[in-house]
TORSE-462874 format. One record per residue (C-alpha): residue in one letter; residue number from 1; x, y, z. Coordinates in Angstrom, 2 decimals, always signed. Layout:
<sites>
A; NUM; X; Y; Z
...
</sites>
This chain:
<sites>
X; 1; +159.85; +82.70; +21.40
X; 2; +158.77; +85.28; +18.87
X; 3; +159.02; +84.15; +15.23
X; 4; +159.26; +86.16; +12.00
X; 5; +160.35; +85.59; +8.39
X; 6; +161.43; +87.44; +5.24
X; 7; +159.86; +90.83; +4.65
X; 8; +157.71; +92.00; +1.80
X; 9; +156.24; +95.42; +1.00
X; 10; +153.46; +96.92; -1.08
X; 11; +154.06; +100.03; -3.14
X; 12; +152.69; +103.21; -1.63
X; 13; +151.58; +106.53; -3.16
X; 14; +153.76; +108.71; -5.42
X; 15; +156.61; +110.61; -3.84
X; 16; +155.74; +113.96; -2.32
X; 17; +156.80; +117.39; -3.37
X; 18; +156.61; +119.92; -0.56
X; 19; +158.47; +122.97; +0.62
X; 20; +160.63; +122.79; +3.69
X; 21; +159.47; +124.19; +6.99
X; 22; +161.18; +127.09; +8.71
X; 23; +162.92; +126.93; +12.04
X; 24; +159.95; +127.87; +14.14
X; 25; +157.06; +127.80; +11.70
X; 26; +156.52; +130.42; +8.99
X; 27; +154.62; +133.63; +8.46
X; 28; +151.66; +131.86; +6.88
X; 29; +150.98; +129.86; +10.04
X; 30; +151.54; +132.82; +12.37
X; 31; +147.83; +133.31; +13.10
X; 32; +147.12; +129.70; +13.95
X; 33; +148.57; +129.56; +17.49
X; 34; +146.48; +132.53; +18.62
X; 35; +143.33; +131.03; +17.07
X; 36; +144.04; +127.67; +18.68
X; 37; +144.70; +129.29; +22.04
X; 38; +141.31; +131.01; +21.79
X; 39; +139.68; +127.70; +20.91
X; 40; +141.33; +125.99; +23.84
X; 41; +140.00; +128.67; +26.21
X; 42; +136.49; +128.22; +24.78
X; 43; +136.68; +124.45; +25.21
X; 44; +138.00; +124.83; +28.73
X; 45; +135.11; +127.14; +29.63
X; 46; +132.44; +124.84; +28.19
X; 47; +130.62; +122.72; +30.77
X; 48; +128.32; +119.73; +30.30
X; 49; +127.07; +118.96; +33.83
X; 50; +123.48; +117.98; +33.05
X; 51; +122.84; +114.28; +32.44
X; 52; +121.90; +114.40; +28.76
X; 53; +122.78; +111.76; +26.13
X; 54; +125.13; +114.24; +24.46
X; 55; +126.93; +115.24; +27.67
X; 56; +129.46; +112.44; +28.12
X; 57; +130.49; +112.37; +24.43
X; 58; +130.96; +116.15; +24.64
X; 59; +133.06; +115.85; +27.79
X; 60; +135.20; +113.17; +26.16
X; 61; +135.57; +115.29; +23.04
X; 62; +136.60; +118.27; +25.16
X; 63; +139.28; +116.21; +26.91
X; 64; +140.48; +114.75; +23.63
X; 65; +140.66; +118.11; +21.86
X; 66; +142.39; +119.78; +24.80
X; 67; +144.96; +116.99; +24.89
X; 68; +145.58; +117.27; +21.16
X; 69; +145.94; +121.04; +21.34
X; 70; +148.37; +120.86; +24.25
X; 71; +150.19; +117.67; +23.25
X; 72; +150.57; +118.24; +19.54
X; 73; +149.01; +121.12; +17.64
X; 74; +150.38; +124.08; +19.60
X; 75; +153.92; +122.72; +20.13
X; 76; +154.15; +121.41; +16.57
X; 77; +153.05; +124.74; +15.07
X; 78; +155.69; +126.46; +17.18
X; 79; +158.38; +124.18; +15.68
X; 80; +157.50; +122.84; +12.25
X; 81; +161.14; +121.73; +11.83
X; 82; +161.18; +119.61; +15.01
X; 83; +161.95; +115.88; +14.57
X; 84; +159.20; +113.79; +13.00
X; 85; +157.43; +111.80; +15.71
X; 86; +156.35; +108.30; +14.70
X; 87; +154.00; +106.76; +17.25
X; 88; +154.05; +102.98; +17.07
X; 89; +150.66; +101.65; +18.09
X; 90; +148.77; +98.43; +17.84
X; 91; +147.02; +95.57; +19.54
X; 92; +148.22; +93.56; +22.50
X; 93; +151.08; +91.22; +21.57
X; 94; +151.47; +92.61; +18.05
X; 95; +155.24; +92.95; +18.51
X; 96; +155.47; +96.75; +18.67
X; 97; +158.33; +96.83; +21.16
X; 98; +160.28; +94.13; +19.30
X; 99; +159.86; +96.11; +16.09
X; 100; +160.99; +99.40; +17.68
X; 101; +164.02; +97.69; +19.22
X; 102; +164.90; +96.16; +15.87
X; 103; +164.57; +99.46; +13.98
X; 104; +166.88; +101.30; +16.40
X; 105; +169.14; +98.24; +16.85
X; 106; +168.98; +98.30; +20.64
X; 107; +166.73; +96.96; +23.42
X; 108; +165.19; +100.28; +24.35
X; 109; +161.63; +99.06; +25.02
X; 110; +160.71; +96.04; +27.12
X; 111; +159.38; +93.08; +25.13
X; 112; +158.09; +89.77; +26.48
X; 113; +155.21; +87.38; +26.84
X; 114; +153.59; +89.14; +29.82
X; 115; +150.80; +91.52; +28.88
X; 116; +150.72; +94.41; +28.89
X; 117; +154.47; +94.71; +28.39
X; 118; +154.62; +98.44; +27.60
X; 119; +153.07; +100.09; +30.65
X; 120; +154.54; +103.56; +30.16
X; 121; +155.50; +104.95; +26.75
X; 122; +159.10; +104.90; +25.52
X; 123; +160.37; +107.59; +23.14
X; 124; +163.54; +106.82; +21.18
X; 125; +165.43; +109.47; +19.23
X; 126; +168.90; +110.33; +18.00
X; 127; +171.04; +112.00; +20.68
X; 128; +171.05; +115.20; +18.61
X; 129; +167.27; +115.44; +18.92
X; 130; +166.99; +114.67; +22.65
X; 131; +166.76; +118.30; +23.74
X; 132; +163.55; +118.89; +21.76
X; 133; +161.74; +115.99; +23.43
X; 134; +163.28; +116.59; +26.85
X; 135; +162.04; +120.18; +27.15
X; 136; +158.47; +118.97; +27.31
X; 137; +156.70; +121.15; +24.73
X; 138; +155.38; +118.01; +23.09
X; 139; +153.14; +115.93; +25.41
X; 140; +153.65; +118.35; +28.32
X; 141; +151.44; +116.33; +30.65
X; 142; +153.87; +113.41; +30.76
X; 143; +156.78; +113.46; +33.19
X; 144; +160.12; +112.74; +31.52
X; 145; +162.19; +109.87; +32.90
X; 146; +165.39; +108.16; +31.81
X; 147; +164.39; +104.72; +33.05
X; 148; +161.39; +102.38; +32.91
X; 149; +158.37; +103.30; +35.00
X; 150; +155.18; +101.55; +36.00
X; 151; +153.33; +104.86; +36.04
X; 152; +151.40; +105.65; +32.82
X; 153; +151.90; +109.39; +33.37
X; 154; +155.58; +109.17; +32.49
X; 155; +157.50; +109.25; +29.22
X; 156; +160.79; +107.39; +29.15
X; 157; +163.37; +109.11; +26.92
X; 158; +166.01; +106.92; +25.31
X; 159; +168.64; +107.88; +22.74
X; 160; +169.82; +105.54; +20.00
X; 161; +172.73; +106.59; +17.74
X; 162; +171.59; +104.10; +15.07
X; 163; +168.38; +106.09; +14.57
X; 164; +168.93; +108.91; +12.05
X; 165; +168.41; +112.51; +13.22
X; 166; +165.07; +114.10; +12.43
X; 167; +163.09; +110.97; +13.32
X; 168; +161.81; +109.57; +16.64
X; 169; +159.82; +106.49; +17.58
X; 170; +157.34; +106.40; +20.45
X; 171; +156.36; +102.93; +21.59
X; 172; +152.81; +103.37; +22.93
X; 173; +150.78; +101.11; +25.23
X; 174; +148.37; +98.65; +23.65
X; 175; +145.28; +100.20; +22.12
X; 176; +143.20; +97.29; +23.45
X; 177; +144.94; +96.95; +26.80
X; 178; +142.99; +95.47; +29.68
X; 179; +144.19; +98.47; +31.71
X; 180; +141.92; +101.47; +31.17
X; 181; +144.71; +103.99; +31.77
X; 182; +146.88; +102.30; +29.14
X; 183; +144.14; +102.44; +26.53
X; 184; +143.46; +106.10; +27.26
X; 185; +147.16; +106.95; +27.07
X; 186; +147.55; +105.05; +23.80
X; 187; +144.78; +107.15; +22.26
X; 188; +146.34; +110.36; +23.57
X; 189; +149.75; +109.44; +22.14
X; 190; +148.34; +108.50; +18.76
X; 191; +146.68; +111.93; +18.59
X; 192; +150.12; +113.49; +19.12
X; 193; +151.75; +111.64; +16.23
X; 194; +153.07; +113.16; +13.02
X; 195; +152.89; +109.64; +11.62
X; 196; +151.18; +106.52; +12.90
X; 197; +153.04; +103.25; +12.44
X; 198; +150.24; +100.82; +13.06
X; 199; +151.35; +97.28; +13.92
X; 200; +148.98; +94.34; +13.68
X; 201; +149.26; +90.62; +13.11
X; 202; +147.87; +88.04; +10.75
X; 203; +145.61; +86.85; +13.57
X; 204; +144.43; +90.33; +14.71
X; 205; +144.32; +92.61; +11.66
X; 206; +140.51; +92.39; +11.34
X; 207; +139.80; +93.26; +15.00
X; 208; +137.31; +96.09; +15.57
X; 209; +139.39; +98.29; +17.90
X; 210; +142.29; +98.94; +15.48
X; 211; +139.92; +99.82; +12.67
X; 212; +138.01; +102.23; +14.84
X; 213; +141.26; +104.08; +15.53
X; 214; +142.32; +103.89; +11.89
X; 215; +139.04; +105.46; +10.82
X; 216; +139.69; +108.21; +13.36
X; 217; +143.15; +108.73; +11.87
X; 218; +141.68; +108.97; +8.40
X; 219; +139.08; +111.48; +9.57
X; 220; +141.85; +113.64; +11.06
X; 221; +144.06; +113.32; +8.00
X; 222; +146.86; +111.70; +10.01
X; 223; +149.64; +110.10; +7.97
X; 224; +149.52; +106.31; +8.50
X; 225; +151.81; +103.42; +7.66
X; 226; +150.94; +99.77; +8.40
X; 227; +153.00; +96.79; +9.52
X; 228; +151.44; +93.34; +9.18
X; 229; +153.49; +91.21; +11.55
X; 230; +153.89; +87.48; +12.15
X; 231; +152.37; +86.30; +8.92
X; 232; +152.83; +82.58; +8.13
X; 233; +155.01; +82.43; +5.00
X; 234; +152.44; +80.39; +3.10
X; 235; +149.73; +83.02; +3.82
X; 236; +151.70; +86.18; +3.05
X; 237; +150.07; +86.93; -0.32
X; 238; +146.56; +86.05; +0.78
X; 239; +146.61; +87.96; +4.08
X; 240; +148.41; +91.00; +2.60
X; 241; +145.90; +91.18; -0.24
X; 242; +142.95; +91.00; +2.14
X; 243; +144.37; +93.70; +4.40
X; 244; +145.02; +95.88; +1.35
X; 245; +141.38; +95.50; +0.35
X; 246; +140.24; +96.46; +3.85
X; 247; +142.49; +99.52; +3.81
X; 248; +141.14; +100.59; +0.44
X; 249; +137.56; +100.14; +1.67
X; 250; +138.30; +102.52; +4.55
X; 251; +139.90; +105.08; +2.20
X; 252; +143.35; +104.20; +3.54
X; 253; +144.60; +102.53; +0.39
X; 254; +147.51; +104.99; +0.09
X; 255; +148.96; +103.93; +3.47
X; 256; +152.26; +102.07; +2.95
X; 257; +152.00; +98.42; +4.02
X; 258; +154.96; +96.41; +5.25
X; 259; +154.54; +92.65; +5.72
X; 260; +156.81; +90.79; +8.15
X; 261; +156.51; +87.02; +7.96
X; 262; +157.19; +84.84; +10.96
X; 263; +160.84; +84.43; +11.96
X; 264; +163.13; +83.88; +14.93
X; 265; +164.55; +86.74; +16.94
X; 266; +168.23; +86.80; +17.91
X; 267; +169.68; +86.55; +21.38
X; 268; +168.97; +90.22; +22.08
X; 269; +165.36; +89.87; +21.03
X; 270; +165.87; +91.72; +17.72
X; 271; +164.53; +90.81; +14.32
X; 272; +167.06; +89.93; +11.61
X; 273; +168.28; +93.00; +9.71
X; 274; +167.18; +91.53; +6.41
X; 275; +163.60; +91.33; +7.68
X; 276; +163.39; +94.95; +8.76
X; 277; +165.58; +96.36; +5.96
X; 278; +162.67; +97.58; +3.76
X; 279; +161.02; +99.36; +6.70
X; 280; +164.35; +100.70; +8.01
X; 281; +165.26; +101.95; +4.56
X; 282; +161.89; +103.64; +4.14
X; 283; +162.31; +105.49; +7.42
X; 284; +165.92; +106.39; +6.56
X; 285; +164.74; +108.01; +3.32
X; 286; +162.04; +109.85; +5.22
X; 287; +164.52; +111.05; +7.85
X; 288; +166.95; +112.24; +5.21
X; 289; +164.42; +114.16; +3.14
X; 290; +163.46; +117.44; +4.81
X; 291; +160.78; +118.10; +2.18
X; 292; +159.18; +114.70; +2.77
X; 293; +159.21; +115.17; +6.55
X; 294; +157.72; +118.63; +6.17
X; 295; +155.01; +117.24; +3.91
X; 296; +154.09; +114.56; +6.47
X; 297; +154.00; +117.10; +9.28
X; 298; +151.88; +119.52; +7.28
X; 299; +149.51; +116.80; +6.12
X; 300; +148.88; +115.63; +9.68
X; 301; +148.67; +119.19; +10.99
X; 302; +146.20; +120.27; +8.33
X; 303; +144.10; +117.14; +8.82
X; 304; +144.00; +117.62; +12.58
X; 305; +143.07; +121.28; +12.19
X; 306; +140.36; +120.50; +9.65
X; 307; +138.87; +117.90; +12.00
X; 308; +138.53; +120.47; +14.77
X; 309; +135.60; +122.32; +13.22
X; 310; +133.07; +119.44; +13.09
X; 311; +134.19; +118.20; +16.51
X; 312; +133.77; +121.65; +18.06
X; 313; +130.44; +122.12; +16.28
X; 314; +129.17; +118.93; +17.93
X; 315; +130.39; +120.24; +21.29
X; 316; +128.63; +123.55; +20.66
X; 317; +125.39; +121.70; +19.91
X; 318; +125.81; +119.79; +23.18
X; 319; +126.42; +123.07; +25.03
X; 320; +123.22; +124.49; +23.52
X; 321; +121.35; +121.38; +24.65
X; 322; +122.66; +121.93; +28.17
X; 323; +121.34; +125.50; +28.23
X; 324; +118.01; +124.45; +26.72
X; 325; +117.67; +121.61; +29.22
X; 326; +118.41; +123.90; +32.17
X; 327; +115.81; +126.37; +30.93
X; 328; +113.28; +123.58; +30.40
X; 329; +113.85; +122.29; +33.93
X; 330; +113.52; +125.79; +35.34
X; 331; +110.31; +126.34; +33.42
X; 332; +108.79; +123.13; +34.79
X; 333; +109.50; +124.36; +38.31
X; 334; +108.25; +127.87; +37.66
X; 335; +105.08; +126.52; +36.04
X; 336; +104.41; +124.37; +39.11
X; 337; +104.81; +127.30; +41.48
X; 338; +102.95; +129.73; +39.22
X; 339; +100.09; +127.27; +39.47
X; 340; +100.38; +127.43; +43.25
X; 341; +100.19; +131.23; +43.19
X; 342; +97.12; +131.07; +40.94
X; 343; +95.47; +128.67; +43.37
X; 344; +96.05; +131.09; +46.24
X; 345; +94.78; +134.00; +44.17
X; 346; +91.69; +132.03; +43.22
X; 347; +91.22; +130.97; +46.82
X; 348; +91.04; +134.63; +47.81
X; 349; +88.45; +135.29; +45.11
X; 350; +86.08; +132.35; +45.23
X; 351; +85.03; +132.67; +48.86
X; 352; +86.36; +129.30; +50.01
X; 353; +88.27; +131.00; +52.82
X; 354; +85.07; +132.58; +54.13
X; 355; +83.55; +129.22; +54.94
X; 356; +83.73; +126.98; +57.94
X; 357; +85.63; +128.26; +60.95
X; 358; +86.22; +131.75; +59.58
X; 359; +82.52; +132.25; +58.90
X; 360; +81.56; +131.03; +62.37
X; 361; +84.07; +133.32; +64.05
X; 362; +82.93; +136.22; +61.84
X; 363; +79.35; +135.73; +62.97
X; 364; +80.43; +135.69; +66.59
X; 365; +82.50; +138.78; +65.99
X; 366; +79.66; +140.77; +64.43
X; 367; +76.92; +139.70; +66.84
X; 368; +74.43; +137.05; +67.91
X; 369; +71.81; +135.32; +65.80
X; 370; +69.08; +137.59; +67.17
X; 371; +71.11; +140.56; +66.02
X; 372; +71.32; +139.16; +62.48
X; 373; +67.58; +138.47; +62.35
X; 374; +66.73; +142.11; +63.18
X; 375; +69.66; +143.60; +61.31
X; 376; +67.87; +144.74; +58.16
X; 377; +65.65; +147.11; +60.13
X; 378; +68.58; +148.65; +61.95
X; 379; +71.32; +148.68; +59.30
X; 380; +72.05; +152.33; +59.98
X; 381; +73.17; +151.48; +63.48
X; 382; +75.55; +148.73; +62.30
X; 383; +78.75; +150.59; +63.01
X; 384; +77.65; +151.33; +66.56
X; 385; +76.92; +147.67; +67.15
X; 386; +80.37; +146.68; +65.78
X; 387; +81.97; +149.13; +68.20
X; 388; +80.04; +147.53; +71.05
X; 389; +81.10; +144.07; +69.92
X; 390; +84.77; +145.03; +69.75
X; 391; +84.86; +146.87; +73.08
X; 392; +82.65; +144.48; +74.98
X; 393; +83.67; +141.10; +73.52
X; 394; +87.40; +140.94; +72.71
X; 395; +87.52; +137.13; +72.61
X; 396; +85.60; +136.77; +69.30
X; 397; +88.05; +139.17; +67.64
X; 398; +91.03; +137.06; +68.69
X; 399; +89.25; +133.90; +67.60
X; 400; +88.44; +135.38; +64.20
X; 401; +92.04; +136.42; +63.71
X; 402; +93.23; +132.91; +64.63
X; 403; +90.69; +131.36; +62.25
X; 404; +91.91; +133.58; +59.42
X; 405; +95.51; +132.59; +60.16
X; 406; +94.67; +128.88; +60.26
X; 407; +92.72; +129.01; +57.02
X; 408; +95.52; +130.80; +55.18
X; 409; +98.23; +128.48; +56.54
X; 410; +96.21; +125.45; +55.49
X; 411; +95.89; +126.88; +51.99
X; 412; +99.62; +127.64; +51.80
X; 413; +100.61; +124.17; +52.96
X; 414; +98.33; +122.59; +50.38
X; 415; +99.53; +124.61; +47.41
X; 416; +103.21; +124.27; +48.40
X; 417; +102.88; +120.50; +48.69
X; 418; +101.13; +120.28; +45.32
X; 419; +103.69; +122.52; +43.63
X; 420; +106.61; +120.46; +45.01
X; 421; +104.99; +117.27; +43.78
X; 422; +104.35; +118.74; +40.31
X; 423; +107.89; +120.09; +40.01
X; 424; +109.34; +116.78; +41.20
X; 425; +107.25; +114.83; +38.70
X; 426; +108.24; +117.21; +35.90
X; 427; +111.92; +116.76; +36.63
X; 428; +111.63; +113.02; +37.05
X; 429; +110.33; +112.76; +33.49
X; 430; +113.42; +114.59; +32.17
X; 431; +116.79; +112.75; +32.04
X; 432; +118.71; +115.77; +33.28
X; 433; +116.14; +116.54; +35.96
X; 434; +115.98; +112.99; +37.27
X; 435; +119.74; +113.09; +37.92
X; 436; +119.36; +116.26; +40.01
X; 437; +116.53; +115.07; +42.21
X; 438; +116.70; +114.24; +45.90
X; 439; +113.80; +112.55; +47.76
X; 440; +113.12; +115.58; +49.96
X; 441; +112.27; +117.67; +46.90
X; 442; +109.07; +115.65; +46.42
X; 443; +107.57; +117.51; +49.39
X; 444; +107.44; +121.06; +50.63
X; 445; +110.20; +122.17; +52.97
X; 446; +109.97; +120.70; +56.45
X; 447; +109.78; +124.19; +57.95
X; 448; +107.14; +125.46; +55.52
X; 449; +104.25; +125.29; +58.07
X; 450; +106.23; +127.44; +60.52
X; 451; +107.23; +129.86; +57.75
X; 452; +103.61; +129.97; +56.57
X; 453; +102.39; +130.81; +60.04
X; 454; +104.98; +133.52; +60.35
X; 455; +103.97; +134.90; +56.96
X; 456; +100.32; +135.18; +57.97
X; 457; +101.14; +136.78; +61.31
X; 458; +103.44; +139.27; +59.58
X; 459; +100.71; +139.99; +57.04
X; 460; +98.11; +140.54; +59.77
X; 461; +100.44; +142.95; +61.54
X; 462; +100.96; +144.67; +58.20
X; 463; +97.21; +145.05; +57.77
X; 464; +96.91; +146.71; +61.18
X; 465; +99.78; +149.02; +60.33
X; 466; +98.10; +149.83; +57.04
X; 467; +94.93; +150.78; +58.93
X; 468; +96.90; +153.03; +61.25
X; 469; +98.67; +154.77; +58.35
X; 470; +95.51; +155.18; +56.29
X; 471; +93.74; +156.51; +59.40
X; 472; +95.63; +159.74; +58.84
X; 473; +93.22; +160.55; +56.01
X; 474; +90.56; +162.87; +57.45
X; 475; +87.70; +161.52; +55.40
X; 476; +88.55; +158.00; +56.43
X; 477; +88.84; +159.04; +60.07
X; 478; +85.50; +160.76; +59.88
X; 479; +83.83; +157.63; +58.60
X; 480; +85.57; +155.08; +60.79
X; 481; +86.70; +156.99; +63.83
X; 482; +84.31; +154.88; +65.90
X; 483; +86.09; +151.69; +64.91
X; 484; +89.06; +150.37; +66.77
X; 485; +92.10; +149.66; +64.61
X; 486; +91.87; +145.94; +65.35
X; 487; +88.23; +145.76; +64.34
X; 488; +88.84; +147.62; +61.11
X; 489; +91.86; +145.41; +60.43
X; 490; +89.77; +142.27; +60.83
X; 491; +87.11; +143.68; +58.53
X; 492; +89.82; +144.42; +55.97
X; 493; +91.13; +140.85; +56.27
X; 494; +87.65; +139.47; +55.66
X; 495; +87.41; +141.78; +52.67
X; 496; +90.57; +140.18; +51.24
X; 497; +88.69; +136.87; +51.14
X; 498; +85.77; +138.35; +49.20
X; 499; +85.23; +138.33; +45.46
X; 500; +84.46; +141.05; +42.93
X; 501; +85.11; +144.53; +44.32
X; 502; +85.45; +142.82; +47.69
X; 503; +81.67; +142.62; +48.04
X; 504; +81.05; +138.94; +48.82
X; 505; +78.07; +136.96; +47.64
X; 506; +75.67; +135.27; +49.98
X; 507; +77.25; +131.89; +49.20
X; 508; +80.67; +133.20; +50.16
X; 509; +79.42; +134.53; +53.45
X; 510; +76.94; +131.95; +54.59
X; 511; +77.57; +128.64; +52.84
X; 512; +75.97; +126.06; +55.08
X; 513; +74.88; +128.57; +57.74
X; 514; +71.42; +129.67; +56.73
X; 515; +72.34; +133.33; +57.22
X; 516; +73.00; +134.31; +53.63
X; 517; +70.74; +137.35; +53.45
X; 518; +71.71; +138.79; +56.81
X; 519; +75.41; +138.13; +56.27
X; 520; +75.31; +139.67; +52.83
X; 521; +73.63; +142.74; +54.24
X; 522; +76.30; +143.12; +56.92
X; 523; +79.19; +142.92; +54.52
X; 524; +77.57; +145.15; +51.92
X; 525; +77.05; +147.76; +54.59
X; 526; +80.64; +147.56; +55.73
X; 527; +82.41; +147.10; +52.41
X; 528; +80.31; +149.65; +50.68
X; 529; +82.69; +152.08; +52.30
X; 530; +85.24; +152.84; +49.56
X; 531; +88.02; +153.44; +52.06
X; 532; +87.68; +149.95; +53.52
X; 533; +87.48; +148.47; +50.05
X; 534; +90.72; +150.23; +49.08
X; 535; +92.36; +148.95; +52.21
X; 536; +91.26; +145.42; +51.32
X; 537; +92.76; +145.70; +47.85
X; 538; +96.09; +146.83; +49.29
X; 539; +96.03; +144.10; +51.91
X; 540; +95.23; +141.50; +49.28
X; 541; +98.13; +142.64; +47.07
X; 542; +100.45; +142.55; +50.09
X; 543; +99.34; +139.01; +50.94
X; 544; +99.90; +137.80; +47.39
X; 545; +103.36; +139.38; +47.35
X; 546; +104.28; +137.59; +50.56
X; 547; +102.90; +134.31; +49.27
X; 548; +104.82; +134.77; +46.02
X; 549; +108.04; +135.29; +47.98
X; 550; +107.39; +132.18; +50.08
X; 551; +106.69; +130.03; +47.03
X; 552; +109.75; +131.47; +45.27
X; 553; +111.85; +130.25; +48.19
X; 554; +110.30; +126.83; +47.77
X; 555; +111.01; +126.87; +44.03
X; 556; +114.61; +127.86; +44.73
X; 557; +115.20; +124.41; +46.18
X; 558; +114.93; +123.18; +42.59
X; 559; +116.30; +126.22; +40.77
X; 560; +119.47; +126.28; +42.86
X; 561; +120.33; +122.86; +41.47
X; 562; +120.02; +123.94; +37.86
X; 563; +121.86; +127.16; +38.63
X; 564; +124.81; +125.19; +40.03
X; 565; +124.82; +122.98; +36.93
X; 566; +123.97; +125.65; +34.37
X; 567; +126.56; +126.24; +31.64
X; 568; +127.14; +129.76; +30.39
X; 569; +124.39; +130.78; +28.01
X; 570; +126.78; +131.69; +25.19
X; 571; +129.07; +128.63; +25.46
X; 572; +127.86; +127.20; +22.16
X; 573; +128.26; +130.48; +20.31
X; 574; +131.73; +131.03; +21.77
X; 575; +132.82; +127.57; +20.66
X; 576; +131.52; +128.15; +17.14
X; 577; +133.24; +131.51; +16.80
X; 578; +136.51; +130.03; +18.02
X; 579; +136.23; +127.12; +15.57
X; 580; +135.55; +129.50; +12.69
X; 581; +138.62; +131.55; +13.65
X; 582; +140.77; +128.41; +13.54
X; 583; +139.32; +127.35; +10.20
X; 584; +140.04; +130.76; +8.66
X; 585; +143.58; +130.72; +10.03
X; 586; +144.05; +127.20; +8.64
X; 587; +143.03; +128.27; +5.15
X; 588; +145.37; +131.25; +5.33
X; 589; +148.24; +129.04; +6.49
X; 590; +148.63; +127.16; +3.22
X; 591; +149.21; +123.88; +5.10
X; 592; +146.87; +121.93; +2.83
X; 593; +148.65; +123.01; -0.35
X; 594; +152.02; +122.04; +1.13
X; 595; +150.93; +118.62; +2.37
X; 596; +151.56; +115.46; +0.43
X; 597; +151.49; +111.69; +0.55
X; 598; +154.09; +109.50; +2.23
X; 599; +157.20; +108.37; +0.33
X; 600; +156.88; +105.22; -1.72
X; 601; +157.99; +101.85; -0.44
X; 602; +160.53; +99.72; -2.24
X; 603; +159.06; +96.69; -3.95
X; 604; +160.69; +93.60; -2.48
X; 605; +160.30; +90.00; -3.57
X; 606; +158.55; +87.65; -1.22
X; 607; +159.98; +84.20; -0.46
</sites>
């Protein structure tokens, strides 16, 4: 059975002096709803998808601020004269429901030994005020019911004639409930309060969770009153003094403190009237004084509005971090694939592609070893010999073309694999990147070899088409009319693999072959023709463009992930502008100058 004893109170701050509110707010606060609506839109548009340390706090702040805007700030600004909402919160088993029942003199909220007892919130008001709470402007996300519910998304409305008009109590779930949904709802309800009535016990008043919420209330400027419940009579002075010291240390020394010693409850589970009389009388004075109620509302409103700016600023910083992280991840990918493009470019310049199989097939294409040995004496007849090679020996031409294709595909596969590995490693070292990775990103696309082969074949066909188009130039035709298009195309492809001015060095041509001088002579004779050199430049640029497009497709496997998670670039700036607009509207509203402290308590002797 619950026990209590005689009540005692501590004097609060001086009485307030504040003007009364109008029916639906006043002209001074007219700009605030629009500013808050703009802020809500900015918060709603802000996204924090990347796994950064600041992301989850920002998401929680966004949810909390949106709830407070919808649940309290916007509806309260629309009706400053609406009944004062007192949210009764506290730890598990603190006696909140018993206290609410006793204050309204009826069993309106379930009380008992099972925890948690209050699973869905119960709002109690005078019948004259029921319409305001029933219409759902305040706490619009909660479904109104007239009976108890196990669902935390409901709000049970109960009327109590003993409760004076202009005042309502909301019995909230436990702030330290073992049920996550209950804890979250308790925090949401406390943020919608005009006044917190915080209930704790002699055994629980130093717990960490209540003080964390009380510090939050202080930061938001919320009006707070305290009830210290179930205090052993012999410890009333000592425990009350210690709690008062703790409140003062947290800059909450002005919060009225009501001490309820242990006592028995009656057959209906209500505390004796004499125990709750000081608290009931204090609330009756508050309910009967429109100026005092207005002062409490304006104090809490102004505090909540003032707290928006630093909270939104932190969200804006988190939004900026999201954008910066997305750009950093993109840059790591682009750097990896730029490196791949540079490797291909260098591979076309340094002669590595002219070695091995390509060189062997080139030698077969041009002629036999005997031809090379006697070539210097007959260099003027080189073009005629090339014609004979092309027309009489088609197989070497096909083999050379295949060798070129194979060499290029091998290069593409290598650079794509290296770029994927570098991009993967770069992302893995970044907290946001690591969360976006999938194992397949560590390697080039499975179909890259096939796409690479298709790229080279398309490029080779493009080279032949380039030769055909350029053949329309009369000077070029005059110089190369003896060459078949395929032969000229192959010569152009070889020229793409050469270095400065497409005139290869002996090492490029004959590394490991022993034919450096002869090979150099052949290529100098051929590529000394400016027309062929121009064709080689164009073909080289075309190849690099195609390679760039292929590697860009590979990079897109990474970039598509950041694009899907990327917040809008101006989210931080939009949030800051919206917060500044609210702050300016708050200063123009005059809420701060109209706010005041809570009414004083009546000093009562302790037994």
